[in-house]
mmCIF file of the N, C-alpha and C atoms, coordinates in Angstrom:
data_MODEL
# 
_entry.id   MODEL 
# 
loop_
_atom_site.group_PDB 
_atom_site.id 
_atom_site.type_symbol 
_atom_site.label_atom_id 
_atom_site.label_alt_id 
_atom_site.label_comp_id 
_atom_site.label_asym_id 
_atom_site.label_entity_id 
_atom_site.label_seq_id 
_atom_site.pdbx_PDB_ins_code 
_atom_site.Cartn_x 
_atom_site.Cartn_y 
_atom_site.Cartn_z 
_atom_site.occupancy 
_atom_site.B_iso_or_equiv 
_atom_site.pdbx_formal_charge 
_atom_site.auth_seq_id 
_atom_site.auth_comp_id 
_atom_site.auth_asym_id 
_atom_site.auth_atom_id 
_atom_site.pdbx_PDB_model_num 
ATOM 1   N N  . MET A 1 1  ? 133.460 94.592  59.996 1.00 0.00 ? 1  MET A N  1 
ATOM 2   C CA . MET A 1 1  ? 131.992 93.688  60.309 1.00 0.00 ? 1  MET A CA 1 
ATOM 3   C C  . MET A 1 1  ? 130.475 93.959  59.812 1.00 0.00 ? 1  MET A C  1 
ATOM 4   N N  . GLN A 1 2  ? 130.037 92.743  59.148 1.00 0.00 ? 2  GLN A N  1 
ATOM 5   C CA . GLN A 1 2  ? 129.014 92.968  58.593 1.00 0.00 ? 2  GLN A CA 1 
ATOM 6   C C  . GLN A 1 2  ? 127.702 93.671  59.201 1.00 0.00 ? 2  GLN A C  1 
ATOM 7   N N  . SER A 1 3  ? 127.079 94.039  58.326 1.00 0.00 ? 3  SER A N  1 
ATOM 8   C CA . SER A 1 3  ? 125.655 94.711  58.811 1.00 0.00 ? 3  SER A CA 1 
ATOM 9   C C  . SER A 1 3  ? 124.828 92.724  59.498 1.00 0.00 ? 3  SER A C  1 
ATOM 10  N N  . LYS A 1 4  ? 124.230 93.694  60.325 1.00 0.00 ? 4  LYS A N  1 
ATOM 11  C CA . LYS A 1 4  ? 123.391 92.782  60.677 1.00 0.00 ? 4  LYS A CA 1 
ATOM 12  C C  . LYS A 1 4  ? 121.268 92.749  61.031 1.00 0.00 ? 4  LYS A C  1 
ATOM 13  N N  . VAL A 1 5  ? 121.487 94.551  59.781 1.00 0.00 ? 5  VAL A N  1 
ATOM 14  C CA . VAL A 1 5  ? 119.806 94.560  58.884 1.00 0.00 ? 5  VAL A CA 1 
ATOM 15  C C  . VAL A 1 5  ? 121.001 95.625  57.657 1.00 0.00 ? 5  VAL A C  1 
ATOM 16  N N  . LEU A 1 6  ? 119.653 95.491  56.956 1.00 0.00 ? 6  LEU A N  1 
ATOM 17  C CA . LEU A 1 6  ? 119.863 95.842  55.947 1.00 0.00 ? 6  LEU A CA 1 
ATOM 18  C C  . LEU A 1 6  ? 118.376 97.634  55.631 1.00 0.00 ? 6  LEU A C  1 
ATOM 19  N N  . LYS A 1 7  ? 119.068 98.417  54.522 1.00 0.00 ? 7  LYS A N  1 
ATOM 20  C CA . LYS A 1 7  ? 117.651 99.477  54.885 1.00 0.00 ? 7  LYS A CA 1 
ATOM 21  C C  . LYS A 1 7  ? 117.842 99.865  53.109 1.00 0.00 ? 7  LYS A C  1 
ATOM 22  N N  . LEU A 1 8  ? 116.441 99.293  52.070 1.00 0.00 ? 8  LEU A N  1 
ATOM 23  C CA . LEU A 1 8  ? 116.659 99.098  50.488 1.00 0.00 ? 8  LEU A CA 1 
ATOM 24  C C  . LEU A 1 8  ? 116.237 100.974 50.721 1.00 0.00 ? 8  LEU A C  1 
ATOM 25  N N  . ASP A 1 9  ? 116.160 101.721 51.061 1.00 0.00 ? 9  ASP A N  1 
ATOM 26  C CA . ASP A 1 9  ? 115.799 102.769 50.641 1.00 0.00 ? 9  ASP A CA 1 
ATOM 27  C C  . ASP A 1 9  ? 115.499 104.234 51.477 1.00 0.00 ? 9  ASP A C  1 
ATOM 28  N N  . SER A 1 10 ? 116.372 105.006 51.648 1.00 0.00 ? 10 SER A N  1 
ATOM 29  C CA . SER A 1 10 ? 116.895 106.222 52.008 1.00 0.00 ? 10 SER A CA 1 
ATOM 30  C C  . SER A 1 10 ? 115.517 107.083 53.452 1.00 0.00 ? 10 SER A C  1 
ATOM 31  N N  . LYS A 1 11 ? 114.589 106.699 52.372 1.00 0.00 ? 11 LYS A N  1 
ATOM 32  C CA . LYS A 1 11 ? 113.439 106.859 53.230 1.00 0.00 ? 11 LYS A CA 1 
ATOM 33  C C  . LYS A 1 11 ? 112.560 106.316 54.348 1.00 0.00 ? 11 LYS A C  1 
ATOM 34  N N  . ASP A 1 12 ? 112.809 104.754 53.957 1.00 0.00 ? 12 ASP A N  1 
ATOM 35  C CA . ASP A 1 12 ? 112.112 103.655 54.990 1.00 0.00 ? 12 ASP A CA 1 
ATOM 36  C C  . ASP A 1 12 ? 112.562 104.409 56.790 1.00 0.00 ? 12 ASP A C  1 
ATOM 37  N N  . ASN A 1 13 ? 111.383 103.473 57.147 1.00 0.00 ? 13 ASN A N  1 
ATOM 38  C CA . ASN A 1 13 ? 111.561 103.707 58.554 1.00 0.00 ? 13 ASN A CA 1 
ATOM 39  C C  . ASN A 1 13 ? 111.456 102.522 59.524 1.00 0.00 ? 13 ASN A C  1 
ATOM 40  N N  . VAL A 1 14 ? 111.478 101.056 58.507 1.00 0.00 ? 14 VAL A N  1 
ATOM 41  C CA . VAL A 1 14 ? 111.569 99.752  59.565 1.00 0.00 ? 14 VAL A CA 1 
ATOM 42  C C  . VAL A 1 14 ? 113.646 99.773  58.656 1.00 0.00 ? 14 VAL A C  1 
ATOM 43  N N  . LEU A 1 15 ? 114.070 98.735  59.509 1.00 0.00 ? 15 LEU A N  1 
ATOM 44  C CA . LEU A 1 15 ? 114.440 97.892  58.949 1.00 0.00 ? 15 LEU A CA 1 
ATOM 45  C C  . LEU A 1 15 ? 115.213 96.768  59.114 1.00 0.00 ? 15 LEU A C  1 
ATOM 46  N N  . ILE A 1 16 ? 115.396 96.122  58.139 1.00 0.00 ? 16 ILE A N  1 
ATOM 47  C CA . ILE A 1 16 ? 115.370 94.630  57.557 1.00 0.00 ? 16 ILE A CA 1 
ATOM 48  C C  . ILE A 1 16 ? 116.408 93.735  58.755 1.00 0.00 ? 16 ILE A C  1 
ATOM 49  N N  . ALA A 1 17 ? 116.192 92.417  59.078 1.00 0.00 ? 17 ALA A N  1 
ATOM 50  C CA . ALA A 1 17 ? 116.839 91.763  59.796 1.00 0.00 ? 17 ALA A CA 1 
ATOM 51  C C  . ALA A 1 17 ? 117.362 90.663  59.379 1.00 0.00 ? 17 ALA A C  1 
ATOM 52  N N  . LEU A 1 18 ? 118.867 90.917  59.325 1.00 0.00 ? 18 LEU A N  1 
ATOM 53  C CA . LEU A 1 18 ? 119.796 89.933  57.993 1.00 0.00 ? 18 LEU A CA 1 
ATOM 54  C C  . LEU A 1 18 ? 119.810 88.397  59.290 1.00 0.00 ? 18 LEU A C  1 
ATOM 55  N N  . THR A 1 19 ? 120.219 88.338  60.092 1.00 0.00 ? 19 THR A N  1 
ATOM 56  C CA . THR A 1 19 ? 119.733 87.519  60.920 1.00 0.00 ? 19 THR A CA 1 
ATOM 57  C C  . THR A 1 19 ? 119.378 87.957  62.047 1.00 0.00 ? 19 THR A C  1 
ATOM 58  N N  . ASP A 1 20 ? 119.063 86.221  62.924 1.00 0.00 ? 20 ASP A N  1 
ATOM 59  C CA . ASP A 1 20 ? 118.038 86.675  64.219 1.00 0.00 ? 20 ASP A CA 1 
ATOM 60  C C  . ASP A 1 20 ? 118.369 87.408  65.179 1.00 0.00 ? 20 ASP A C  1 
ATOM 61  N N  . LEU A 1 21 ? 118.060 88.330  66.257 1.00 0.00 ? 21 LEU A N  1 
ATOM 62  C CA . LEU A 1 21 ? 118.333 89.275  66.546 1.00 0.00 ? 21 LEU A CA 1 
ATOM 63  C C  . LEU A 1 21 ? 117.717 89.700  68.015 1.00 0.00 ? 21 LEU A C  1 
ATOM 64  N N  . ARG A 1 22 ? 118.324 89.250  68.675 1.00 0.00 ? 22 ARG A N  1 
ATOM 65  C CA . ARG A 1 22 ? 117.589 89.256  70.391 1.00 0.00 ? 22 ARG A CA 1 
ATOM 66  C C  . ARG A 1 22 ? 117.298 90.489  71.256 1.00 0.00 ? 22 ARG A C  1 
ATOM 67  N N  . ARG A 1 23 ? 116.042 90.590  71.723 1.00 0.00 ? 23 ARG A N  1 
ATOM 68  C CA . ARG A 1 23 ? 115.520 91.618  72.526 1.00 0.00 ? 23 ARG A CA 1 
ATOM 69  C C  . ARG A 1 23 ? 116.748 92.170  73.125 1.00 0.00 ? 23 ARG A C  1 
ATOM 70  N N  . GLY A 1 24 ? 116.877 93.367  73.516 1.00 0.00 ? 24 GLY A N  1 
ATOM 71  C CA . GLY A 1 24 ? 117.774 93.806  74.080 1.00 0.00 ? 24 GLY A CA 1 
ATOM 72  C C  . GLY A 1 24 ? 119.506 94.154  73.319 1.00 0.00 ? 24 GLY A C  1 
ATOM 73  N N  . GLU A 1 25 ? 119.421 93.337  72.647 1.00 0.00 ? 25 GLU A N  1 
ATOM 74  C CA . GLU A 1 25 ? 120.287 94.430  71.539 1.00 0.00 ? 25 GLU A CA 1 
ATOM 75  C C  . GLU A 1 25 ? 120.700 95.365  71.227 1.00 0.00 ? 25 GLU A C  1 
ATOM 76  N N  . GLN A 1 26 ? 122.020 95.682  71.238 1.00 0.00 ? 26 GLN A N  1 
ATOM 77  C CA . GLN A 1 26 ? 121.696 97.181  70.474 1.00 0.00 ? 26 GLN A CA 1 
ATOM 78  C C  . GLN A 1 26 ? 122.600 97.330  68.938 1.00 0.00 ? 26 GLN A C  1 
ATOM 79  N N  . ILE A 1 27 ? 121.834 97.467  67.696 1.00 0.00 ? 27 ILE A N  1 
ATOM 80  C CA . ILE A 1 27 ? 121.917 97.293  66.623 1.00 0.00 ? 27 ILE A CA 1 
ATOM 81  C C  . ILE A 1 27 ? 122.412 99.208  66.063 1.00 0.00 ? 27 ILE A C  1 
ATOM 82  N N  . PHE A 1 28 ? 123.761 99.006  65.816 1.00 0.00 ? 28 PHE A N  1 
ATOM 83  C CA . PHE A 1 28 ? 123.978 100.791 64.929 1.00 0.00 ? 28 PHE A CA 1 
ATOM 84  C C  . PHE A 1 28 ? 124.297 100.120 63.367 1.00 0.00 ? 28 PHE A C  1 
ATOM 85  N N  . PHE A 1 29 ? 123.321 101.493 63.385 1.00 0.00 ? 29 PHE A N  1 
ATOM 86  C CA . PHE A 1 29 ? 123.272 101.357 61.558 1.00 0.00 ? 29 PHE A CA 1 
ATOM 87  C C  . PHE A 1 29 ? 123.409 102.693 60.979 1.00 0.00 ? 29 PHE A C  1 
ATOM 88  N N  . ASP A 1 30 ? 124.253 103.158 59.466 1.00 0.00 ? 30 ASP A N  1 
ATOM 89  C CA . ASP A 1 30 ? 124.418 104.567 60.064 1.00 0.00 ? 30 ASP A CA 1 
ATOM 90  C C  . ASP A 1 30 ? 124.911 105.333 60.827 1.00 0.00 ? 30 ASP A C  1 
ATOM 91  N N  . VAL A 1 31 ? 123.865 106.599 61.249 1.00 0.00 ? 31 VAL A N  1 
ATOM 92  C CA . VAL A 1 31 ? 124.711 106.938 62.312 1.00 0.00 ? 31 VAL A CA 1 
ATOM 93  C C  . VAL A 1 31 ? 123.948 106.604 63.899 1.00 0.00 ? 31 VAL A C  1 
ATOM 94  N N  . HIS A 1 32 ? 122.843 105.871 63.637 1.00 0.00 ? 32 HIS A N  1 
ATOM 95  C CA . HIS A 1 32 ? 121.882 105.264 64.706 1.00 0.00 ? 32 HIS A CA 1 
ATOM 96  C C  . HIS A 1 32 ? 122.419 104.131 65.375 1.00 0.00 ? 32 HIS A C  1 
ATOM 97  N N  . ASN A 1 33 ? 122.002 104.518 66.739 1.00 0.00 ? 33 ASN A N  1 
ATOM 98  C CA . ASN A 1 33 ? 121.772 103.272 67.833 1.00 0.00 ? 33 ASN A CA 1 
ATOM 99  C C  . ASN A 1 33 ? 120.986 102.449 68.353 1.00 0.00 ? 33 ASN A C  1 
ATOM 100 N N  . TYR A 1 34 ? 120.195 101.181 67.688 1.00 0.00 ? 34 TYR A N  1 
ATOM 101 C CA . TYR A 1 34 ? 118.743 101.291 68.380 1.00 0.00 ? 34 TYR A CA 1 
ATOM 102 C C  . TYR A 1 34 ? 118.800 100.226 68.961 1.00 0.00 ? 34 TYR A C  1 
ATOM 103 N N  . THR A 1 35 ? 118.448 100.267 70.330 1.00 0.00 ? 35 THR A N  1 
ATOM 104 C CA . THR A 1 35 ? 118.404 99.541  71.154 1.00 0.00 ? 35 THR A CA 1 
ATOM 105 C C  . THR A 1 35 ? 116.748 98.356  71.021 1.00 0.00 ? 35 THR A C  1 
ATOM 106 N N  . LEU A 1 36 ? 116.020 96.971  71.005 1.00 0.00 ? 36 LEU A N  1 
ATOM 107 C CA . LEU A 1 36 ? 115.280 96.441  70.519 1.00 0.00 ? 36 LEU A CA 1 
ATOM 108 C C  . LEU A 1 36 ? 114.866 95.971  71.393 1.00 0.00 ? 36 LEU A C  1 
ATOM 109 N N  . GLU A 1 37 ? 113.554 95.971  71.440 1.00 0.00 ? 37 GLU A N  1 
ATOM 110 C CA . GLU A 1 37 ? 112.466 95.320  72.229 1.00 0.00 ? 37 GLU A CA 1 
ATOM 111 C C  . GLU A 1 37 ? 112.139 94.489  72.174 1.00 0.00 ? 37 GLU A C  1 
ATOM 112 N N  . SER A 1 38 ? 112.222 93.970  71.562 1.00 0.00 ? 38 SER A N  1 
ATOM 113 C CA . SER A 1 38 ? 111.356 92.665  71.316 1.00 0.00 ? 38 SER A CA 1 
ATOM 114 C C  . SER A 1 38 ? 112.064 91.688  70.307 1.00 0.00 ? 38 SER A C  1 
ATOM 115 N N  . ASP A 1 39 ? 111.901 90.669  70.013 1.00 0.00 ? 39 ASP A N  1 
ATOM 116 C CA . ASP A 1 39 ? 113.247 89.864  69.236 1.00 0.00 ? 39 ASP A CA 1 
ATOM 117 C C  . ASP A 1 39 ? 112.552 89.947  68.134 1.00 0.00 ? 39 ASP A C  1 
ATOM 118 N N  . VAL A 1 40 ? 113.233 89.975  66.871 1.00 0.00 ? 40 VAL A N  1 
ATOM 119 C CA . VAL A 1 40 ? 113.005 90.199  65.591 1.00 0.00 ? 40 VAL A CA 1 
ATOM 120 C C  . VAL A 1 40 ? 113.848 88.975  64.665 1.00 0.00 ? 40 VAL A C  1 
ATOM 121 N N  . PRO A 1 41 ? 113.182 87.705  64.239 1.00 0.00 ? 41 PRO A N  1 
ATOM 122 C CA . PRO A 1 41 ? 113.129 86.630  63.457 1.00 0.00 ? 41 PRO A CA 1 
ATOM 123 C C  . PRO A 1 41 ? 113.845 87.977  62.354 1.00 0.00 ? 41 PRO A C  1 
ATOM 124 N N  . ALA A 1 42 ? 114.816 86.606  61.352 1.00 0.00 ? 42 ALA A N  1 
ATOM 125 C CA . ALA A 1 42 ? 115.826 87.089  60.241 1.00 0.00 ? 42 ALA A CA 1 
ATOM 126 C C  . ALA A 1 42 ? 114.571 87.027  59.226 1.00 0.00 ? 42 ALA A C  1 
ATOM 127 N N  . LYS A 1 43 ? 115.116 88.144  58.243 1.00 0.00 ? 43 LYS A N  1 
ATOM 128 C CA . LYS A 1 43 ? 114.335 88.040  57.244 1.00 0.00 ? 43 LYS A CA 1 
ATOM 129 C C  . LYS A 1 43 ? 112.902 89.572  57.643 1.00 0.00 ? 43 LYS A C  1 
ATOM 130 N N  . HIS A 1 44 ? 112.867 89.445  59.078 1.00 0.00 ? 44 HIS A N  1 
ATOM 131 C CA . HIS A 1 44 ? 111.792 91.149  59.253 1.00 0.00 ? 44 HIS A CA 1 
ATOM 132 C C  . HIS A 1 44 ? 112.015 92.193  59.820 1.00 0.00 ? 44 HIS A C  1 
ATOM 133 N N  . LYS A 1 45 ? 111.247 92.569  59.785 1.00 0.00 ? 45 LYS A N  1 
ATOM 134 C CA . LYS A 1 45 ? 111.826 93.911  59.779 1.00 0.00 ? 45 LYS A CA 1 
ATOM 135 C C  . LYS A 1 45 ? 111.120 94.750  61.725 1.00 0.00 ? 45 LYS A C  1 
ATOM 136 N N  . PHE A 1 46 ? 111.819 96.002  62.110 1.00 0.00 ? 46 PHE A N  1 
ATOM 137 C CA . PHE A 1 46 ? 111.450 96.458  63.345 1.00 0.00 ? 46 PHE A CA 1 
ATOM 138 C C  . PHE A 1 46 ? 111.325 97.918  62.651 1.00 0.00 ? 46 PHE A C  1 
ATOM 139 N N  . ALA A 1 47 ? 110.752 98.619  63.527 1.00 0.00 ? 47 ALA A N  1 
ATOM 140 C CA . ALA A 1 47 ? 110.638 100.287 63.196 1.00 0.00 ? 47 ALA A CA 1 
ATOM 141 C C  . ALA A 1 47 ? 112.078 101.071 63.734 1.00 0.00 ? 47 ALA A C  1 
ATOM 142 N N  . THR A 1 48 ? 112.560 102.058 63.219 1.00 0.00 ? 48 THR A N  1 
ATOM 143 C CA . THR A 1 48 ? 113.226 103.012 63.531 1.00 0.00 ? 48 THR A CA 1 
ATOM 144 C C  . THR A 1 48 ? 112.688 103.520 64.019 1.00 0.00 ? 48 THR A C  1 
ATOM 145 N N  . GLU A 1 49 ? 111.700 104.086 64.100 1.00 0.00 ? 49 GLU A N  1 
ATOM 146 C CA . GLU A 1 49 ? 111.184 105.269 64.765 1.00 0.00 ? 49 GLU A CA 1 
ATOM 147 C C  . GLU A 1 49 ? 110.191 105.349 65.939 1.00 0.00 ? 49 GLU A C  1 
ATOM 148 N N  . ASP A 1 50 ? 109.716 105.711 66.505 1.00 0.00 ? 50 ASP A N  1 
ATOM 149 C CA . ASP A 1 50 ? 108.397 105.510 67.304 1.00 0.00 ? 50 ASP A CA 1 
ATOM 150 C C  . ASP A 1 50 ? 106.745 105.595 66.617 1.00 0.00 ? 50 ASP A C  1 
ATOM 151 N N  . LEU A 1 51 ? 106.068 104.726 66.475 1.00 0.00 ? 51 LEU A N  1 
ATOM 152 C CA . LEU A 1 51 ? 104.900 104.654 65.815 1.00 0.00 ? 51 LEU A CA 1 
ATOM 153 C C  . LEU A 1 51 ? 103.973 105.042 66.602 1.00 0.00 ? 51 LEU A C  1 
ATOM 154 N N  . ALA A 1 52 ? 102.793 105.304 66.249 1.00 0.00 ? 52 ALA A N  1 
ATOM 155 C CA . ALA A 1 52 ? 101.704 105.133 67.300 1.00 0.00 ? 52 ALA A CA 1 
ATOM 156 C C  . ALA A 1 52 ? 101.429 103.407 65.853 1.00 0.00 ? 52 ALA A C  1 
ATOM 157 N N  . ALA A 1 53 ? 100.191 103.429 67.086 1.00 0.00 ? 53 ALA A N  1 
ATOM 158 C CA . ALA A 1 53 ? 99.162  102.387 66.563 1.00 0.00 ? 53 ALA A CA 1 
ATOM 159 C C  . ALA A 1 53 ? 98.198  102.928 65.776 1.00 0.00 ? 53 ALA A C  1 
ATOM 160 N N  . GLY A 1 54 ? 98.764  102.543 64.270 1.00 0.00 ? 54 GLY A N  1 
ATOM 161 C CA . GLY A 1 54 ? 97.619  102.633 62.716 1.00 0.00 ? 54 GLY A CA 1 
ATOM 162 C C  . GLY A 1 54 ? 98.829  103.396 61.868 1.00 0.00 ? 54 GLY A C  1 
ATOM 163 N N  . ALA A 1 55 ? 100.161 103.745 62.618 1.00 0.00 ? 55 ALA A N  1 
ATOM 164 C CA . ALA A 1 55 ? 100.757 104.613 61.733 1.00 0.00 ? 55 ALA A CA 1 
ATOM 165 C C  . ALA A 1 55 ? 101.361 103.669 60.533 1.00 0.00 ? 55 ALA A C  1 
ATOM 166 N N  . SER A 1 56 ? 101.726 104.677 59.870 1.00 0.00 ? 56 SER A N  1 
ATOM 167 C CA . SER A 1 56 ? 102.265 104.073 58.524 1.00 0.00 ? 56 SER A CA 1 
ATOM 168 C C  . SER A 1 56 ? 104.077 103.600 58.590 1.00 0.00 ? 56 SER A C  1 
ATOM 169 N N  . VAL A 1 57 ? 104.154 102.785 57.406 1.00 0.00 ? 57 VAL A N  1 
ATOM 170 C CA . VAL A 1 57 ? 105.320 101.634 57.670 1.00 0.00 ? 57 VAL A CA 1 
ATOM 171 C C  . VAL A 1 57 ? 105.554 102.343 55.983 1.00 0.00 ? 57 VAL A C  1 
ATOM 172 N N  . THR A 1 58 ? 107.054 102.832 55.643 1.00 0.00 ? 58 THR A N  1 
ATOM 173 C CA . THR A 1 58 ? 107.355 103.239 54.717 1.00 0.00 ? 58 THR A CA 1 
ATOM 174 C C  . THR A 1 58 ? 108.754 102.044 54.646 1.00 0.00 ? 58 THR A C  1 
ATOM 175 N N  . MET A 1 59 ? 108.123 101.378 53.141 1.00 0.00 ? 59 MET A N  1 
ATOM 176 C CA . MET A 1 59 ? 109.588 100.480 53.179 1.00 0.00 ? 59 MET A CA 1 
ATOM 177 C C  . MET A 1 59 ? 109.555 100.211 51.266 1.00 0.00 ? 59 MET A C  1 
ATOM 178 N N  . ALA A 1 60 ? 110.649 100.697 50.852 1.00 0.00 ? 60 ALA A N  1 
ATOM 179 C CA . ALA A 1 60 ? 111.479 100.915 49.503 1.00 0.00 ? 60 ALA A CA 1 
ATOM 180 C C  . ALA A 1 60 ? 110.159 101.268 48.716 1.00 0.00 ? 60 ALA A C  1 
ATOM 181 N N  . ARG A 1 61 ? 109.459 102.412 49.322 1.00 0.00 ? 61 ARG A N  1 
ATOM 182 C CA . ARG A 1 61 ? 108.319 103.363 48.922 1.00 0.00 ? 61 ARG A CA 1 
ATOM 183 C C  . ARG A 1 61 ? 107.342 102.923 48.856 1.00 0.00 ? 61 ARG A C  1 
ATOM 184 N N  . TRP A 1 62 ? 106.850 101.545 49.951 1.00 0.00 ? 62 TRP A N  1 
ATOM 185 C CA . TRP A 1 62 ? 105.169 101.026 50.118 1.00 0.00 ? 62 TRP A CA 1 
ATOM 186 C C  . TRP A 1 62 ? 104.819 101.497 51.779 1.00 0.00 ? 62 TRP A C  1 
ATOM 187 N N  . ALA A 1 63 ? 103.636 101.609 51.718 1.00 0.00 ? 63 ALA A N  1 
ATOM 188 C CA . ALA A 1 63 ? 103.613 102.654 53.019 1.00 0.00 ? 63 ALA A CA 1 
ATOM 189 C C  . ALA A 1 63 ? 102.379 101.331 53.694 1.00 0.00 ? 63 ALA A C  1 
ATOM 190 N N  . ARG A 1 64 ? 102.670 101.389 54.192 1.00 0.00 ? 64 ARG A N  1 
ATOM 191 C CA . ARG A 1 64 ? 101.974 99.505  55.132 1.00 0.00 ? 64 ARG A CA 1 
ATOM 192 C C  . ARG A 1 64 ? 101.444 99.700  56.966 1.00 0.00 ? 64 ARG A C  1 
ATOM 193 N N  . GLU A 1 65 ? 100.795 99.290  57.424 1.00 0.00 ? 65 GLU A N  1 
ATOM 194 C CA . GLU A 1 65 ? 100.540 99.888  58.611 1.00 0.00 ? 65 GLU A CA 1 
ATOM 195 C C  . GLU A 1 65 ? 100.568 98.610  59.684 1.00 0.00 ? 65 GLU A C  1 
ATOM 196 N N  . ILE A 1 66 ? 101.486 98.783  60.173 1.00 0.00 ? 66 ILE A N  1 
ATOM 197 C CA . ILE A 1 66 ? 101.553 97.802  61.378 1.00 0.00 ? 66 ILE A CA 1 
ATOM 198 C C  . ILE A 1 66 ? 101.264 97.404  62.908 1.00 0.00 ? 66 ILE A C  1 
ATOM 199 N N  . ILE A 1 67 ? 100.717 96.068  62.767 1.00 0.00 ? 67 ILE A N  1 
ATOM 200 C CA . ILE A 1 67 ? 100.618 95.468  64.502 1.00 0.00 ? 67 ILE A CA 1 
ATOM 201 C C  . ILE A 1 67 ? 101.300 95.190  64.552 1.00 0.00 ? 67 ILE A C  1 
ATOM 202 N N  . GLY A 1 68 ? 101.803 95.592  66.551 1.00 0.00 ? 68 GLY A N  1 
ATOM 203 C CA . GLY A 1 68 ? 102.105 94.886  67.059 1.00 0.00 ? 68 GLY A CA 1 
ATOM 204 C C  . GLY A 1 68 ? 104.103 95.223  66.684 1.00 0.00 ? 68 GLY A C  1 
ATOM 205 N N  . SER A 1 69 ? 104.884 94.385  67.934 1.00 0.00 ? 69 SER A N  1 
ATOM 206 C CA . SER A 1 69 ? 106.427 94.687  67.847 1.00 0.00 ? 69 SER A CA 1 
ATOM 207 C C  . SER A 1 69 ? 107.382 94.724  66.332 1.00 0.00 ? 69 SER A C  1 
ATOM 208 N N  . TRP A 1 70 ? 106.870 93.750  65.711 1.00 0.00 ? 70 TRP A N  1 
ATOM 209 C CA . TRP A 1 70 ? 107.542 93.718  64.178 1.00 0.00 ? 70 TRP A CA 1 
ATOM 210 C C  . TRP A 1 70 ? 107.176 93.360  63.302 1.00 0.00 ? 70 TRP A C  1 
ATOM 211 N N  . CYS A 1 71 ? 107.345 94.094  62.144 1.00 0.00 ? 71 CYS A N  1 
ATOM 212 C CA . CYS A 1 71 ? 106.073 94.580  61.106 1.00 0.00 ? 71 CYS A CA 1 
ATOM 213 C C  . CYS A 1 71 ? 105.493 92.761  60.461 1.00 0.00 ? 71 CYS A C  1 
ATOM 214 N N  . ARG A 1 72 ? 104.766 92.006  60.174 1.00 0.00 ? 72 ARG A N  1 
ATOM 215 C CA . ARG A 1 72 ? 104.577 91.027  59.884 1.00 0.00 ? 72 ARG A CA 1 
ATOM 216 C C  . ARG A 1 72 ? 103.640 91.547  58.652 1.00 0.00 ? 72 ARG A C  1 
ATOM 217 N N  . TRP A 1 73 ? 103.813 91.033  57.467 1.00 0.00 ? 73 TRP A N  1 
ATOM 218 C CA . TRP A 1 73 ? 103.332 91.190  56.172 1.00 0.00 ? 73 TRP A CA 1 
ATOM 219 C C  . TRP A 1 73 ? 101.831 90.456  56.295 1.00 0.00 ? 73 TRP A C  1 
ATOM 220 N N  . CYS A 1 74 ? 101.247 89.852  56.488 1.00 0.00 ? 74 CYS A N  1 
ATOM 221 C CA . CYS A 1 74 ? 100.826 88.687  57.238 1.00 0.00 ? 74 CYS A CA 1 
ATOM 222 C C  . CYS A 1 74 ? 99.532  90.098  57.832 1.00 0.00 ? 74 CYS A C  1 
ATOM 223 N N  . SER A 1 75 ? 100.257 90.379  58.938 1.00 0.00 ? 75 SER A N  1 
ATOM 224 C CA . SER A 1 75 ? 98.945  91.082  59.817 1.00 0.00 ? 75 SER A CA 1 
ATOM 225 C C  . SER A 1 75 ? 98.890  92.128  59.735 1.00 0.00 ? 75 SER A C  1 
ATOM 226 N N  . ALA A 1 76 ? 99.784  93.673  58.413 1.00 0.00 ? 76 ALA A N  1 
ATOM 227 C CA . ALA A 1 76 ? 99.340  94.633  58.303 1.00 0.00 ? 76 ALA A CA 1 
ATOM 228 C C  . ALA A 1 76 ? 98.679  94.835  57.039 1.00 0.00 ? 76 ALA A C  1 
ATOM 229 N N  . LYS A 1 77 ? 98.130  95.958  56.434 1.00 0.00 ? 77 LYS A N  1 
ATOM 230 C CA . LYS A 1 77 ? 97.625  96.427  55.631 1.00 0.00 ? 77 LYS A CA 1 
ATOM 231 C C  . LYS A 1 77 ? 98.250  96.748  54.644 1.00 0.00 ? 77 LYS A C  1 
ATOM 232 N N  . THR A 1 78 ? 98.680  96.599  53.931 1.00 0.00 ? 78 THR A N  1 
ATOM 233 C CA . THR A 1 78 ? 99.184  97.874  52.456 1.00 0.00 ? 78 THR A CA 1 
ATOM 234 C C  . THR A 1 78 ? 98.136  98.786  52.334 1.00 0.00 ? 78 THR A C  1 
ATOM 235 N N  . ALA A 1 79 ? 98.830  100.058 51.959 1.00 0.00 ? 79 ALA A N  1 
ATOM 236 C CA . ALA A 1 79 ? 97.843  101.045 51.088 1.00 0.00 ? 79 ALA A CA 1 
ATOM 237 C C  . ALA A 1 79 ? 96.973  100.919 50.187 1.00 0.00 ? 79 ALA A C  1 
ATOM 238 N N  . THR A 1 80 ? 97.290  100.005 49.365 1.00 0.00 ? 80 THR A N  1 
ATOM 239 C CA . THR A 1 80 ? 96.803  99.801  47.892 1.00 0.00 ? 80 THR A CA 1 
ATOM 240 C C  . THR A 1 80 ? 95.922  98.473  48.054 1.00 0.00 ? 80 THR A C  1 
ATOM 241 N N  . SER A 1 81 ? 95.884  97.342  48.410 1.00 0.00 ? 81 SER A N  1 
ATOM 242 C CA . SER A 1 81 ? 95.439  96.136  48.213 1.00 0.00 ? 81 SER A CA 1 
ATOM 243 C C  . SER A 1 81 ? 94.266  95.624  49.721 1.00 0.00 ? 81 SER A C  1 
ATOM 244 N N  . GLY A 1 82 ? 94.646  96.206  51.002 1.00 0.00 ? 82 GLY A N  1 
ATOM 245 C CA . GLY A 1 82 ? 93.942  95.565  52.012 1.00 0.00 ? 82 GLY A CA 1 
ATOM 246 C C  . GLY A 1 82 ? 94.400  93.965  52.701 1.00 0.00 ? 82 GLY A C  1 
ATOM 247 N N  . CYS A 1 83 ? 95.955  93.666  52.559 1.00 0.00 ? 83 CYS A N  1 
ATOM 248 C CA . CYS A 1 83 ? 95.970  92.520  53.182 1.00 0.00 ? 83 CYS A CA 1 
ATOM 249 C C  . CYS A 1 83 ? 95.003  92.173  53.562 1.00 0.00 ? 83 CYS A C  1 
# 
């Protein structure tokens, strides 16, 4: 079976949806099981750990801050540019 998600770097704390994922869906990746708390559109990300408001999201060695249930670059600030 083909994976529904992708992780770019072992240090990332987000997974990328390769297809539309639905709230309540269980995603198995590596040795972990994630139950989605919201819909995640294809090509968007979801956190693999609990993150407090303003916490850093690490993806492929880029640190970003998130707002909302899933990460959207247009609503996040980068560590270097402040989107």
